[in-house]
N, C-alpha and C positions, 0 to 999 in steps of 0.2 A: 366498532373500529374507530380509533382516534384519528384526528386529522393528519398527524405525521404518518401513521401507518398507511392511510389512504393515499397520501401524496407519494410515499415511497413506492407503493405498488404501481401507481400511475407512471412514475418515472421508469420503472422496469418495462411496463407496457410500451411506453414511448421509445425506449431503446430498441425493443423488438420491432416496432413499427417502422423505425428509421434504418433498419438493417444492421444494427450494431450487435445483435445476438443471433447470428445465423445458425448456430448449433442447437438453439432452443426451438423445438417444434411448436408450432401454433397449437397443436392438439394437446400439449402438456400445460399450456397456460391456465386454463380454467381451474384445474385441480391444484396447480401450484399457487395460484392467487388465493385460493381458499385455505391454504395451510399457513401455519406460522413460519416465519423466515427460517427458523432453525431446522425445519424439515425439508427445505428446498434442496434440490440436487445442484450444488454449486459448480459441478463440472461443466454445466452449460455456459457458465460465465467466463471460463478460461479454457480454451482449447489448445492442445499442443500442435505445433507446426513441425514439419520435417526439416529441421535445421541441425545439421551435424557439425557446424563450424566451431562450436565450443564444446569440446569433449566433457562429458559428465553433466551437462546442463540441457534443459529443455527450454525452448522458446515458446511462450504462451501468448496467444492472441486474445485480447480482451476488448471490451467496449471503450476502454480509456487508453489503450495502447498495448505495445508488446513488451513483455518482461521475461528475463531469464530467471529460471529457478531449477529446482530438482524435480524429478519425476513425482515424488510424494507431495509436492507443493500444490498440485492442481486444485484440490478441494479448498485449501486454505486461501489461495489467491482468489479463487472464485468467490468465496465468502467476503473477502475484503473488497472485491470489485462490486458486489451488491451494495456494500456500504458506500462506496464511492458514487455509484449510480444514484443512490438515494440521498446523497449529500449529508450523511449523518454527522459529519464533522463541521458542517456549516450551519451555525445558529446565529441569526441576526442578533447583534451587529457584527458578530465574528464571521469574516469571510476573507478570502484571499482577493486582493485587489491588484490591478496593474502597478508594477513598481515596488511591491512589497518585498521585504526580506522575510522568508518563512523558515521556521525551525521545525523539522520533522523528527520527533523523538520516537525512536523505534522504527527506522526506515524500512525494515523488512525487505521486500523485493522492489520497493519504490513506487507503489501505486499512488500514495498521497503526494509524493514528490512530483510525479507526472501531472496529477490534477492541478497542483499549485503552479507549475510551469505553464500549463495550458490556460490558467486563469490570469497569467501575466506577471507572475512573480519574477523579479529581476535576479533573485538569488534564493536558492534553497540550501540550507545547511542541515544535512541529515545525519543523525546519530544511529549507528547500528553496531552493536557489540558482538553479534554472532558472526564469526569469521566466514562461514559459508554464505549466509545472507549477504554480507558485505561484498563478497566476491561476485555474487549474482547481480547485486545492485550496481557495482562498478562496471560490470560488463554491459548492463542495460544502458547506463548513462555515460558511457565513455566519451561520447561527443560533447555532452553538456558539461562534464567535468573538465575536459580539455579547454572549452570556451569560458570557463569560470562561472557558469550559470548554476552549477551544483558543487557543493563541497561535501565530501563524505568523511565523517569522523568515526573511526572504528573503536569507540569507547562507550561504556555505559554512562549515564548521567546520574549524579547523586547529589545530595545536599552539601557535600564538601569533596574536595579532591582527596582521594584515598584509594587504597586497594580494596576491592569488593570481590565477591564470588558471583559469577554469572553462570546461569544454567538454562537449559531449555533448547529445543530444536524448532526449526521452522518459524512459525508465527508466534510461538509462545517462548519468549526469552525473558528472564527476570533476574534481578539480584536476589540471591538466596543464601542460606547458611553454608551450602556446599556448591561446588562447581569450579569453573576455571577462574583463576585469579586474574583480574583485569584492573587497570588503572582507570578509575572513574574521573570524570570531569564535572565541574560545577558551572552552571550557566549563571552569568551575572546579568540581571535585568537592569535596564536603564531607561530613562525617559528624557525626551527632548525638552520637557518643561522645566 
């Protein structure tokens, strides 16, 4: 087992020990820790709450916060939560620091946006081209959007501004040969130097 894999499993154990994974029984941990991540039951990492305030959506409780999604999103959001617990997107020297402006490409339901805000980002600009994901994201972050801490751009990102075809459901959305026609935006990078 490489050092990253060991550290990721340790972070999951720490999350359980600190009460952040109440749905995951202690008795399941030894078998789970012995398996590859792909074989884990991700439903333990995102449990649905009984919230009927937003018709057609489910509110999920996770170790990094609450997120609205669809009934069929439980497994995918659980898998993404495992990635967030394990900090797979944080590779020194890349990390979110207090005061950063963060770009979230493929915002999905907002897990990385939540992690970035919790790390002190002053602004997160999230791009999500899937209309249903964007609706869930907007519902989850309505307060942060109103305060100007989060901006949601409902467009795909491409190498140039143009019309592209976007397809996919849930976590898997992509520019493809067929799909819904969407106006893509291009990100311009700049440096203060």
